C-alpha positions as a Markdown table, in Angstrom:
| # | Residue | x | y | z |
|---|---|---|---|---|
| 1 | Unk | -18.8 | -38.0 | 6.1 |
| 2 | Unk | -22.5 | -37.3 | 5.3 |
| 3 | Unk | -23.0 | -33.8 | 6.9 |
| 4 | Unk | -21.2 | -31.3 | 9.0 |
| 5 | Unk | -22.7 | -28.3 | 11.0 |
| 6 | Unk | -22.1 | -24.9 | 9.4 |
| 7 | Unk | -20.9 | -22.2 | 11.8 |
| 8 | Unk | -22.9 | -18.9 | 11.9 |
| 9 | Unk | -19.7 | -17.1 | 10.8 |
| 10 | Unk | -19.8 | -19.2 | 7.6 |
| 11 | Unk | -23.5 | -19.2 | 7.0 |
| 12 | Unk | -23.9 | -15.4 | 7.1 |
| 13 | Unk | -21.8 | -15.2 | 3.9 |
| 14 | Unk | -24.5 | -17.1 | 2.1 |
| 15 | Unk | -27.1 | -14.7 | 3.3 |
| 16 | Unk | -25.0 | -11.7 | 2.2 |
| 17 | Unk | -25.0 | -13.0 | -1.4 |
| 18 | Unk | -26.7 | -10.6 | -3.8 |
| 19 | Unk | -26.8 | -10.9 | -7.6 |
| 20 | Unk | -25.0 | -7.5 | -7.8 |
| 21 | Unk | -22.3 | -8.4 | -5.2 |
| 22 | Unk | -21.5 | -12.1 | -5.0 |
| 23 | Unk | -19.6 | -13.4 | -1.9 |
| 24 | Unk | -17.0 | -15.3 | -3.9 |
| 25 | Unk | -13.2 | -14.9 | -3.7 |
| 26 | Unk | -11.6 | -14.8 | -7.1 |
| 27 | Unk | -8.0 | -15.3 | -8.2 |
| 28 | Unk | -6.0 | -15.8 | -11.3 |
| 29 | Unk | -2.5 | -17.0 | -11.9 |
| 30 | Unk | -0.7 | -17.6 | -15.2 |
| 31 | Unk | 2.1 | -19.8 | -16.4 |
| 32 | Unk | 4.9 | -19.5 | -18.9 |
| 33 | Unk | 4.2 | -23.0 | -20.4 |
| 34 | Unk | 0.9 | -25.0 | -20.8 |
| 35 | Unk | -0.5 | -26.8 | -17.8 |
| 36 | Unk | -1.4 | -30.4 | -18.3 |
| 37 | Unk | -5.1 | -30.8 | -17.3 |
| 38 | Unk | -4.7 | -34.3 | -16.0 |
| 39 | Unk | -1.9 | -33.3 | -13.7 |
| 40 | Unk | -3.9 | -30.3 | -12.5 |
| 41 | Unk | -6.9 | -32.6 | -11.7 |
| 42 | Unk | -4.7 | -35.0 | -9.8 |
| 43 | Unk | -3.2 | -32.1 | -7.7 |
| 44 | Unk | -6.6 | -30.8 | -6.9 |
| 45 | Unk | -7.9 | -34.2 | -5.8 |
| 46 | Unk | -4.9 | -35.0 | -3.7 |
| 47 | Unk | -4.3 | -31.6 | -2.0 |
| 48 | Unk | -7.7 | -30.0 | -1.9 |
| 49 | Unk | -10.7 | -32.3 | -2.6 |
| 50 | Unk | -9.6 | -35.2 | -0.5 |
| 51 | Unk | -8.1 | -33.0 | 2.2 |
| 52 | Unk | -11.0 | -30.6 | 2.9 |
| 53 | Unk | -14.5 | -32.2 | 3.0 |
| 54 | Unk | -16.2 | -28.9 | 2.1 |
| 55 | Unk | -14.9 | -29.3 | -1.5 |
| 56 | Unk | -17.3 | -32.3 | -1.9 |
| 57 | Unk | -20.2 | -30.8 | 0.1 |
| 58 | Unk | -23.0 | -28.4 | -0.8 |
| 59 | Unk | -24.5 | -25.9 | 1.6 |
| 60 | Unk | -27.9 | -26.4 | 3.1 |
| 61 | Unk | -29.2 | -23.2 | 4.7 |
| 62 | Unk | -32.4 | -23.5 | 6.8 |
| 63 | Unk | -34.7 | -20.5 | 6.4 |
| 64 | Unk | -36.2 | -19.0 | 9.5 |
| 65 | Unk | -35.7 | -16.4 | 12.2 |
| 66 | Unk | -32.6 | -18.1 | 13.5 |
| 67 | Unk | -29.6 | -18.7 | 11.2 |
| 68 | Unk | -28.4 | -22.2 | 11.0 |
| 69 | Unk | -27.3 | -24.7 | 8.3 |
| 70 | Unk | -25.0 | -27.6 | 7.5 |
| 71 | Unk | -22.7 | -28.9 | 4.8 |
| 72 | Unk | -24.0 | -32.1 | 3.1 |
| 73 | Unk | -22.2 | -34.5 | 0.8 |
| 74 | Unk | -23.1 | -33.9 | -2.8 |
| 75 | Unk | -24.5 | -37.2 | -4.0 |
| 76 | Unk | -23.9 | -36.0 | -7.6 |
| 77 | Unk | -20.3 | -34.8 | -7.1 |
| 78 | Unk | -18.4 | -34.6 | -10.4 |
| 79 | Unk | -14.9 | -33.1 | -10.5 |
| 80 | Unk | -15.5 | -32.1 | -14.1 |
| 81 | Unk | -18.3 | -29.9 | -13.0 |
| 82 | Unk | -15.8 | -27.8 | -11.0 |
| 83 | Unk | -12.7 | -28.1 | -13.1 |
| 84 | Unk | -13.3 | -26.7 | -16.5 |
| 85 | Unk | -10.7 | -26.6 | -19.4 |
| 86 | Unk | -11.2 | -24.0 | -22.1 |
| 87 | Unk | -9.1 | -22.8 | -25.1 |
| 88 | Unk | -8.6 | -19.1 | -25.4 |
| 89 | Unk | -8.8 | -17.4 | -28.8 |
| 90 | Unk | -5.6 | -17.3 | -30.7 |
| 91 | Unk | -3.4 | -14.3 | -29.6 |
| 92 | Unk | -5.4 | -13.8 | -26.4 |
| 93 | Unk | -3.7 | -11.0 | -24.4 |
| 94 | Unk | -4.0 | -9.7 | -20.9 |
| 95 | Unk | -7.1 | -7.6 | -21.8 |
| 96 | Unk | -8.8 | -10.8 | -22.9 |
| 97 | Unk | -7.9 | -12.6 | -19.7 |
| 98 | Unk | -9.1 | -9.6 | -17.7 |
| 99 | Unk | -12.5 | -9.7 | -19.5 |
| 100 | Unk | -12.8 | -13.4 | -18.8 |
| 101 | Unk | -12.1 | -12.9 | -15.1 |
| 102 | Unk | -14.5 | -10.0 | -15.0 |
| 103 | Unk | -17.3 | -12.1 | -16.5 |
| 104 | Unk | -16.7 | -14.9 | -14.0 |
| 105 | Unk | -17.0 | -12.4 | -11.1 |
| 106 | Unk | -20.6 | -11.9 | -12.1 |
| 107 | Unk | -21.5 | -15.7 | -12.2 |
| 108 | Unk | -23.2 | -17.1 | -9.1 |
| 109 | Unk | -21.8 | -20.4 | -7.8 |
| 110 | Unk | -24.4 | -23.2 | -7.9 |
| 111 | Unk | -25.7 | -23.9 | -4.4 |
| 112 | Unk | -26.9 | -27.4 | -5.5 |
| 113 | Unk | -23.2 | -28.4 | -5.6 |
| 114 | Unk | -19.9 | -27.5 | -3.8 |
| 115 | Unk | -19.3 | -23.8 | -4.0 |
| 116 | Unk | -16.1 | -23.6 | -6.1 |
| 117 | Unk | -14.9 | -23.6 | -9.7 |
| 118 | Unk | -11.4 | -23.8 | -11.3 |
| 119 | Unk | -11.1 | -22.7 | -15.0 |
| 120 | Unk | -7.9 | -23.8 | -16.8 |
| 121 | Unk | -7.5 | -21.5 | -19.8 |
| 122 | Unk | -5.1 | -22.8 | -22.5 |
| 123 | Unk | -3.3 | -20.6 | -24.9 |
| 124 | Unk | -2.6 | -17.6 | -22.8 |
| 125 | Unk | 0.7 | -16.1 | -24.0 |
| 126 | Unk | 2.2 | -19.5 | -24.8 |
| 127 | Unk | 1.1 | -20.9 | -21.4 |
| 128 | Unk | -2.0 | -21.3 | -19.3 |
| 129 | Unk | -4.1 | -19.2 | -16.9 |
| 130 | Unk | -6.0 | -20.6 | -13.9 |
| 131 | Unk | -9.0 | -18.8 | -12.6 |
| 132 | Unk | -10.2 | -20.0 | -9.2 |
| 133 | Unk | -13.4 | -19.0 | -7.5 |
| 134 | Unk | -14.4 | -20.1 | -3.9 |
| 135 | Unk | -17.4 | -18.9 | -1.9 |
| 136 | Unk | -16.6 | -17.0 | 1.3 |
| 137 | Unk | -18.8 | -19.4 | 3.2 |
| 138 | Unk | -16.2 | -22.1 | 2.7 |
| 139 | Unk | -13.4 | -20.2 | 4.3 |
| 140 | Unk | -11.8 | -16.8 | 4.7 |
| 141 | Unk | -9.3 | -15.3 | 2.2 |
| 142 | Unk | -6.2 | -16.4 | 4.2 |
| 143 | Unk | -7.2 | -20.1 | 4.1 |
| 144 | Unk | -8.4 | -20.0 | 0.6 |
| 145 | Unk | -5.2 | -18.4 | -0.6 |
| 146 | Unk | -3.3 | -21.1 | 1.2 |
| 147 | Unk | -5.4 | -23.7 | -0.5 |
| 148 | Unk | -4.8 | -22.0 | -3.9 |
| 149 | Unk | -1.0 | -21.9 | -3.3 |
| 150 | Unk | -1.1 | -25.4 | -1.8 |
| 151 | Unk | -1.4 | -26.9 | -5.3 |
| 152 | Unk | 1.9 | -25.2 | -6.3 |
| 153 | Unk | 5.4 | -26.6 | -5.8 |
| 154 | Unk | 8.8 | -24.9 | -5.6 |
| 155 | Unk | 10.3 | -24.6 | -9.1 |
| 156 | Unk | 13.5 | -26.0 | -7.7 |
| 157 | Unk | 12.8 | -28.6 | -5.1 |
| 158 | Unk | 16.2 | -27.7 | -3.5 |
| 159 | Unk | 15.4 | -24.0 | -3.4 |
| 160 | Unk | 14.2 | -21.7 | -0.8 |
| 161 | Unk | 11.6 | -22.8 | 1.7 |
| 162 | Unk | 8.0 | -21.9 | 0.8 |
| 163 | Unk | 6.4 | -19.2 | 2.9 |
| 164 | Unk | 2.6 | -19.5 | 2.4 |
| 165 | Unk | 0.6 | -16.4 | 3.4 |
| 166 | Unk | -0.4 | -16.2 | 7.0 |
| 167 | Unk | -2.1 | -12.8 | 7.1 |
| 168 | Unk | -4.3 | -10.7 | 4.8 |
| 169 | Unk | -4.7 | -7.0 | 5.2 |
| 170 | Unk | -1.9 | -6.3 | 7.6 |
| 171 | Unk | -0.4 | -7.6 | 10.8 |
| 172 | Unk | -2.2 | -9.8 | 13.3 |
| 173 | Unk | -3.8 | -7.9 | 16.2 |
| 174 | Unk | -1.9 | -6.9 | 19.3 |
| 175 | Unk | -3.6 | -8.6 | 22.2 |
| 176 | Unk | -2.1 | -6.6 | 25.1 |
| 177 | Unk | -1.6 | -3.2 | 23.6 |
| 178 | Unk | 1.5 | -2.1 | 21.7 |
| 179 | Unk | 4.9 | -2.6 | 23.1 |
| 180 | Unk | 5.5 | 1.1 | 22.3 |
| 181 | Unk | 2.2 | 2.5 | 23.7 |
| 182 | Unk | 1.2 | 0.1 | 26.4 |
| 183 | Unk | -2.3 | -1.3 | 27.3 |
| 184 | Unk | -3.8 | 2.1 | 28.4 |
| 185 | Unk | -3.2 | 3.7 | 25.1 |
| 186 | Unk | -4.3 | 0.5 | 23.4 |
| 187 | Unk | -7.6 | 0.7 | 25.2 |
| 188 | Unk | -8.0 | 4.4 | 24.3 |
| 189 | Unk | -7.4 | 3.6 | 20.6 |
| 190 | Unk | -9.9 | 0.8 | 20.9 |
| 191 | Unk | -12.5 | 3.1 | 22.4 |
| 192 | Unk | -11.8 | 5.6 | 19.6 |
| 193 | Unk | -12.2 | 2.8 | 17.0 |
| 194 | Unk | -15.6 | 1.9 | 18.5 |
| 195 | Unk | -16.8 | 5.5 | 18.2 |
| 196 | Unk | -15.4 | 5.7 | 14.7 |
| 197 | Unk | -17.3 | 2.7 | 13.5 |
| 198 | Unk | -20.5 | 4.0 | 15.0 |
| 199 | Unk | -20.3 | 7.5 | 13.6 |
| 200 | Unk | -18.4 | 7.2 | 10.4 |
| 201 | Unk | -20.0 | 8.1 | 7.1 |
| 202 | Unk | -18.0 | 8.5 | 3.8 |
| 203 | Unk | -18.3 | 11.8 | 2.0 |
| 204 | Unk | -20.1 | 11.5 | -1.4 |
| 205 | Unk | -17.9 | 10.8 | -4.4 |
| 206 | Unk | -17.6 | 9.1 | -7.7 |
| 207 | Unk | -17.2 | 5.8 | -5.9 |
| 208 | Unk | -20.9 | 5.9 | -4.7 |
| 209 | Unk | -23.8 | 4.5 | -6.6 |
| 210 | Unk | -26.2 | 1.6 | -7.0 |
| 211 | Unk | -24.1 | -1.3 | -8.1 |
| 212 | Unk | -25.1 | -3.6 | -10.9 |
| 213 | Unk | -24.4 | -7.2 | -11.9 |
| 214 | Unk | -21.5 | -6.7 | -14.2 |
| 215 | Unk | -18.0 | -6.4 | -12.7 |
| 216 | Unk | -14.5 | -5.6 | -13.9 |
| 217 | Unk | -11.1 | -7.1 | -13.2 |
| 218 | Unk | -7.7 | -5.6 | -14.0 |
| 219 | Unk | -4.3 | -5.5 | -12.5 |
| 220 | Unk | -1.0 | -3.6 | -12.6 |
| 221 | Unk | 2.2 | -4.5 | -14.1 |
| 222 | Unk | 4.4 | -6.4 | -11.6 |
| 223 | Unk | 6.5 | -4.2 | -9.4 |
| 224 | Unk | 9.8 | -5.5 | -7.9 |
| 225 | Unk | 9.3 | -6.1 | -4.2 |
| 226 | Unk | 12.8 | -4.9 | -3.7 |
| 227 | Unk | 11.9 | -1.5 | -5.1 |
| 228 | Unk | 9.0 | -1.1 | -2.7 |
| 229 | Unk | 11.1 | -2.2 | 0.2 |
| 230 | Unk | 13.7 | 0.3 | -0.8 |
| 231 | Unk | 11.1 | 3.1 | -0.7 |
| 232 | Unk | 9.9 | 1.9 | 2.7 |
| 233 | Unk | 13.3 | 1.6 | 4.2 |
| 234 | Unk | 14.3 | 5.1 | 3.1 |
| 235 | Unk | 11.0 | 6.6 | 4.3 |
| 236 | Unk | 11.1 | 4.8 | 7.6 |
| 237 | Unk | 7.9 | 2.8 | 6.9 |
| 238 | Unk | 6.8 | -0.7 | 6.0 |
| 239 | Unk | 6.1 | -2.1 | 2.6 |
| 240 | Unk | 2.4 | -2.3 | 3.6 |
| 241 | Unk | 2.4 | 1.4 | 4.5 |
| 242 | Unk | 3.9 | 2.2 | 1.1 |
| 243 | Unk | 1.5 | 0.1 | -0.9 |
| 244 | Unk | -1.5 | 1.5 | 1.0 |
| 245 | Unk | -0.3 | 5.0 | 0.4 |
| 246 | Unk | 0.1 | 4.3 | -3.3 |
| 247 | Unk | -3.5 | 3.0 | -3.5 |
| 248 | Unk | -4.9 | 6.0 | -1.7 |
| 249 | Unk | -3.0 | 8.2 | -4.0 |
| 250 | Unk | -4.2 | 6.3 | -7.1 |
| 251 | Unk | -7.8 | 6.7 | -5.9 |
| 252 | Unk | -7.2 | 10.4 | -5.3 |
| 253 | Unk | -5.9 | 10.8 | -8.9 |
| 254 | Unk | -8.9 | 8.9 | -10.2 |
| 255 | Unk | -11.3 | 11.2 | -8.4 |
| 256 | Unk | -9.6 | 14.4 | -9.7 |
| 257 | Unk | -11.2 | 13.8 | -13.1 |
| 258 | Unk | -14.7 | 13.4 | -11.6 |
| 259 | Unk | -17.4 | 16.0 | -12.2 |
| 260 | Unk | -17.1 | 18.7 | -9.6 |
| 261 | Unk | -20.1 | 17.5 | -7.6 |
| 262 | Unk | -18.6 | 13.9 | -7.4 |
| 263 | Unk | -15.2 | 15.0 | -6.2 |
| 264 | Unk | -13.9 | 15.0 | -2.6 |
| 265 | Unk | -13.9 | 18.4 | -0.9 |
| 266 | Unk | -10.6 | 19.5 | 0.7 |
| 267 | Unk | -10.8 | 19.0 | 4.4 |
| 268 | Unk | -13.4 | 16.3 | 3.9 |
| 269 | Unk | -11.4 | 13.9 | 1.8 |
| 270 | Unk | -11.1 | 10.8 | 4.1 |
| 271 | Unk | -12.5 | 7.5 | 2.8 |
| 272 | Unk | -12.9 | 4.3 | 4.8 |
| 273 | Unk | -12.0 | 0.8 | 3.6 |
| 274 | Unk | -12.8 | -2.6 | 5.0 |
| 275 | Unk | -9.5 | -4.4 | 5.7 |
| 276 | Unk | -9.4 | -8.1 | 6.6 |
| 277 | Unk | -7.1 | -9.1 | 9.5 |
| 278 | Unk | -6.2 | -12.7 | 10.3 |
| 279 | Unk | -6.7 | -13.7 | 13.9 |
| 280 | Unk | -4.8 | -16.9 | 14.0 |
| 281 | Unk | -1.0 | -17.3 | 14.5 |
| 282 | Unk | 1.1 | -17.2 | 11.3 |
| 283 | Unk | 1.9 | -20.6 | 9.8 |
| 284 | Unk | 3.8 | -21.5 | 6.6 |
| 285 | Unk | 1.9 | -24.8 | 6.4 |
| 286 | Unk | -1.4 | -25.4 | 4.6 |
| 287 | Unk | -4.4 | -25.1 | 7.0 |
| 288 | Unk | -5.7 | -28.2 | 8.7 |
| 289 | Unk | -9.2 | -26.9 | 8.5 |
| 290 | Unk | -11.1 | -24.2 | 6.8 |
| 291 | Unk | -13.9 | -21.8 | 7.9 |
| 292 | Unk | -13.8 | -18.1 | 8.7 |
| 293 | Unk | -11.4 | -16.9 | 11.4 |
| 294 | Unk | -10.7 | -13.2 | 10.6 |
| 295 | Unk | -11.9 | -9.7 | 11.5 |
| 296 | Unk | -12.7 | -6.7 | 9.4 |
| 297 | Unk | -11.4 | -3.4 | 10.5 |
| 298 | Unk | -12.5 | 0.0 | 9.3 |
| 299 | Unk | -9.5 | 1.9 | 8.0 |
| 300 | Unk | -10.2 | 5.6 | 7.4 |
| 301 | Unk | -7.5 | 6.9 | 5.2 |
| 302 | Unk | -6.6 | 10.2 | 3.4 |
| 303 | Unk | -7.6 | 10.5 | -0.3 |
| 304 | Unk | -7.2 | 14.1 | -1.0 |
| 305 | Unk | -4.6 | 15.5 | -3.5 |
| 306 | Unk | -1.1 | 15.2 | -1.9 |
| 307 | Unk | 2.4 | 14.2 | -2.6 |
| 308 | Unk | 3.5 | 10.7 | -1.7 |
| 309 | Unk | 5.8 | 12.0 | 1.0 |
| 310 | Unk | 3.1 | 14.0 | 2.6 |
| 311 | Unk | 0.5 | 11.2 | 2.5 |
| 312 | Unk | 2.7 | 8.4 | 3.8 |
| 313 | Unk | 3.2 | 9.6 | 7.4 |
| 314 | Unk | -0.5 | 10.1 | 7.9 |
| 315 | Unk | -1.3 | 6.7 | 6.4 |
| 316 | Unk | 1.4 | 5.1 | 8.6 |
| 317 | Unk | 0.0 | 6.9 | 11.7 |
| 318 | Unk | -3.5 | 5.7 | 11.1 |
| 319 | Unk | -2.5 | 2.1 | 10.4 |
| 320 | Unk | -0.4 | 2.1 | 13.5 |
| 321 | Unk | -3.3 | 3.3 | 15.6 |
| 322 | Unk | -5.4 | 0.3 | 14.5 |
| 323 | Unk | -2.4 | -2.0 | 15.1 |
| 324 | Unk | -2.0 | -0.6 | 18.6 |
| 325 | Unk | -5.6 | -1.3 | 19.5 |
| 326 | Unk | -7.8 | -4.2 | 20.2 |
| 327 | Unk | -10.1 | -3.2 | 17.2 |
| 328 | Unk | -9.6 | -6.5 | 15.3 |
| 329 | Unk | -10.7 | -8.5 | 18.4 |
| 330 | Unk | -13.5 | -6.1 | 19.1 |
| 331 | Unk | -14.7 | -6.3 | 15.6 |
| 332 | Unk | -14.5 | -10.1 | 15.6 |
| 333 | Unk | -16.7 | -10.1 | 18.6 |
| 334 | Unk | -19.1 | -7.8 | 16.8 |
| 335 | Unk | -19.0 | -10.1 | 13.7 |
| 336 | Unk | -19.7 | -13.1 | 15.9 |
| 337 | Unk | -22.7 | -11.3 | 17.5 |
| 338 | Unk | -24.1 | -10.4 | 14.1 |
| 339 | Unk | -23.6 | -14.0 | 12.9 |
| 340 | Unk | -25.5 | -15.4 | 16.0 |
| 341 | Unk | -28.3 | -12.9 | 15.7 |
| 342 | Unk | -31.6 | -13.6 | 13.9 |
| 343 | Unk | -31.2 | -13.7 | 10.2 |
| 344 | Unk | -33.0 | -10.5 | 9.3 |
| 345 | Unk | -31.2 | -8.5 | 12.0 |
| 346 | Unk | -27.8 | -9.9 | 11.2 |
| 347 | Unk | -28.1 | -9.3 | 7.4 |
| 348 | Unk | -29.4 | -5.7 | 8.0 |
| 349 | Unk | -26.6 | -4.8 | 10.4 |
| 350 | Unk | -24.0 | -6.4 | 8.1 |
| 351 | Unk | -25.2 | -4.2 | 5.2 |
| 352 | Unk | -25.3 | -1.1 | 7.4 |
| 353 | Unk | -21.6 | -1.7 | 8.3 |
| 354 | Unk | -20.7 | -2.4 | 4.7 |
| 355 | Unk | -22.1 | 1.0 | 3.7 |
| 356 | Unk | -19.5 | 2.7 | 5.9 |
| 357 | Unk | -16.7 | 1.6 | 3.5 |
| 358 | Unk | -16.1 | 2.4 | -0.2 |
| 359 | Unk | -14.7 | -1.1 | -0.7 |
| 360 | Unk | -12.3 | -3.8 | 0.5 |
| 361 | Unk | -8.5 | -3.6 | 0.6 |
| 362 | Unk | -6.4 | -6.7 | 1.1 |
| 363 | Unk | -2.7 | -7.5 | 1.3 |
| 364 | Unk | -1.7 | -11.0 | 0.4 |
| 365 | Unk | 2.0 | -12.0 | 1.0 |
| 366 | Unk | 2.6 | -15.0 | -1.3 |
| 367 | Unk | 5.7 | -17.3 | -1.5 |
| 368 | Unk | 9.0 | -15.5 | -2.2 |
| 369 | Unk | 10.5 | -18.4 | -4.2 |
| 370 | Unk | 9.6 | -19.2 | -7.8 |
| 371 | Unk | 6.7 | -21.7 | -8.0 |
| 372 | Unk | 5.3 | -24.1 | -10.5 |
| 373 | Unk | 1.8 | -25.5 | -11.2 |
| 374 | Unk | 2.0 | -29.1 | -12.5 |
| 375 | Unk | 5.5 | -28.4 | -13.7 |
| 376 | Unk | 4.7 | -25.1 | -15.4 |
| 377 | Unk | 6.4 | -22.0 | -14.0 |
| 378 | Unk | 4.0 | -19.5 | -12.5 |
| 379 | Unk | 4.7 | -16.0 | -14.0 |
| 380 | Unk | 2.2 | -14.1 | -11.7 |
| 381 | Unk | -0.9 | -14.1 | -9.6 |
| 382 | Unk | -3.5 | -11.8 | -8.2 |
| 383 | Unk | -6.9 | -12.0 | -6.6 |
| 384 | Unk | -10.0 | -10.1 | -5.4 |
| 385 | Unk | -12.0 | -10.2 | -2.2 |
| 386 | Unk | -15.8 | -9.8 | -2.6 |
| 387 | Unk | -17.5 | -6.5 | -2.0 |
| 388 | Unk | -20.7 | -6.4 | 0.0 |
| 389 | Unk | -23.7 | -4.1 | 0.0 |
| 390 | Unk | -23.2 | -1.3 | -2.5 |
| 391 | Unk | -19.4 | -1.3 | -2.3 |
| 392 | Unk | -18.0 | -0.7 | -5.8 |
| 393 | Unk | -14.3 | -1.3 | -5.4 |
| 394 | Unk | -12.0 | -4.2 | -4.2 |
| 395 | Unk | -8.2 | -3.9 | -4.3 |
| 396 | Unk | -5.7 | -6.6 | -3.6 |
| 397 | Unk | -1.9 | -6.2 | -3.1 |
| 398 | Unk | -0.5 | -9.6 | -4.1 |
| 399 | Unk | 3.2 | -10.4 | -3.6 |
| 400 | Unk | 4.6 | -13.4 | -5.5 |
| 401 | Unk | 8.1 | -14.6 | -6.2 |
| 402 | Unk | 9.7 | -11.2 | -5.5 |
| 403 | Unk | 7.1 | -9.1 | -7.4 |
| 404 | Unk | 4.0 | -7.2 | -6.3 |
| 405 | Unk | 0.9 | -7.0 | -8.4 |
| 406 | Unk | -2.1 | -4.8 | -7.5 |
| 407 | Unk | -5.5 | -6.0 | -8.6 |
| 408 | Unk | -8.4 | -3.6 | -9.0 |
| 409 | Unk | -12.0 | -5.0 | -9.3 |
| 410 | Unk | -14.9 | -2.6 | -9.8 |
| 411 | Unk | -18.5 | -2.5 | -10.4 |
| 412 | Unk | -19.0 | -1.7 | -14.1 |
| 413 | Unk | -22.0 | 0.5 | -13.5 |
| 414 | Unk | -20.4 | 2.7 | -10.9 |
| 415 | Unk | -16.7 | 2.6 | -12.0 |
| 416 | Unk | -16.6 | 1.4 | -15.7 |
| 417 | Unk | -13.0 | 2.4 | -16.3 |
| 418 | Unk | -10.7 | 0.5 | -13.9 |
| 419 | Unk | -7.7 | 0.8 | -16.3 |
| 420 | Unk | -7.6 | 4.5 | -15.1 |
| 421 | Unk | -7.0 | 3.2 | -11.6 |
| 422 | Unk | -4.1 | 1.1 | -12.8 |
| 423 | Unk | -2.6 | 4.0 | -14.6 |
| 424 | Unk | -3.0 | 6.2 | -11.5 |
| 425 | Unk | -1.3 | 3.6 | -9.4 |
| 426 | Unk | 1.7 | 3.5 | -11.7 |
| 427 | Unk | 1.8 | 7.3 | -11.8 |
| 428 | Unk | 1.8 | 7.3 | -8.0 |
| 429 | Unk | 4.6 | 4.8 | -7.9 |
| 430 | Unk | 6.7 | 6.9 | -10.3 |
| 431 | Unk | 6.1 | 9.9 | -8.1 |
| 432 | Unk | 7.2 | 8.0 | -5.0 |
| 433 | Unk | 10.4 | 6.9 | -6.7 |
| 434 | Unk | 11.2 | 10.5 | -7.5 |
| 435 | Unk | 10.3 | 11.8 | -4.1 |
| 436 | Unk | 12.1 | 9.0 | -2.2 |
| 437 | Unk | 15.0 | 8.4 | -4.6 |
| 438 | Unk | 17.5 | 5.5 | -4.3 |
| 439 | Unk | 21.0 | 6.7 | -3.2 |
| 440 | Unk | 23.5 | 7.3 | -5.9 |
C-alpha cells in the first residue's frame, strides 16, 4: 500500500504524547489454560495485521505550524517485534500481573515501527495472560476494543451470537433532542454544556498533582452483571448509572482519608470526568476501518460523602442531561477544530481542556457469551484509556461474559495506592446491595 494520509483527528494523539502520560490504550485478558503462541500469531495475522494496514505501518508526523502526517509501510516489519512471548515467574498471582501491566503503561511505543504490542504471558494461574497496547493515533477505544475482541471466538460455536462493543462511555448522542424533552430542551442543555465546559474548574483534592512516568494498574474482583442489573431495575436506573454511581462513591471514600487540606469541601464536592462517546451506529461486526470517530464529554458528578441511594438519582439526572443534549456532537466539532488548528494552538487547547477533568471514565460492553482465545477459555478482561495532561486517574467498567470488572489506573506519584480504590469500590457495592436489597 505504501503510504496513507493521516487524519488530523489521528495525528493530534501523537502530539499529545508525553513521557508522563502516554497516549496508548492498554488491555489485559487472562485464560484458564495456556494459549499456543503459534495459534495466537496466526489469529493476529489473519484478523488484524492483514485486515488493517495501520498494523504494518509506522507514523510519519511532519513538524511545522500546520499539523499533517501520513502512515508509511514499515520496510522492516517483523511480527516478532510486536508479539512477545514471556514466561512469568512460578506462582505468579494477580498482583504480579498488575505490576507487569503497570510497567507496560509507562513504556513508549516505538514510532520507528507500527504502534502496537501484544505480550503473551505464560504461567498465569495455570493459563496465560495477554497484554495488548495500541496507540490512540491508530484508532479510538471502541474500534481497538473490537479489534481486541475480534481475535476471540465463541467457546461453543453453536452458542449465543457474539455482541461486540459498539459504544464506550455511554449511549450514542441524541441528534434531535430527547424523545422525552424535545429539541428545545435539548438545545438548552447543549447551551448549558457549552457554558460548563468554558467555566468549569475542579476543586483541589488529593487527585491533583504533577504526574510522573510510573503508572499503576489494578482491577476489582468480577461482579455478576445480573447483580448490577438487579440493583438498577429496583432503583429505576440503568446499569451504567449504577456503575458510575459506585465509582463516584469509591472516589469519595478514597478522598475521606486524605489530609484535611486535600479533601473535598461539602458543597464544593463535584468533580469532572472525561467520558468518551461513540458517534457511529452500533454494530456487532468488526470495524471495516479504524481511526478516531468519537467525542469526549465533560461529566461533572457528585463525589461528596453520601449513601448510594442518595447519590444515584443525582448521577442519573446529570447523565440524562448530557444524553438529552447535542453535547457529544458539539464537542466532536470542537475536537475537529482543535485537530485542524496549528499544532501549537491545538496542543495547548487540548491540554487546557484536559485540565478540566480529574481523569477518564469509560464503559466497555463486551460479549455476553463465553469466549476463547486460540482455544483457551477467557476468564476475564479489563482495559484502560490513556490520561492526558496531568490527569492522574483512568477507570474502565468492562463487562465480559456476564461479569463486570472495574479497572483503576493511576499515576504512581499522585495516587500510589490504587488498591484502596478497589477496596472502596467493593465497599460501595456492598452498601448498594444493602440499601437496594433483592426481594425475599
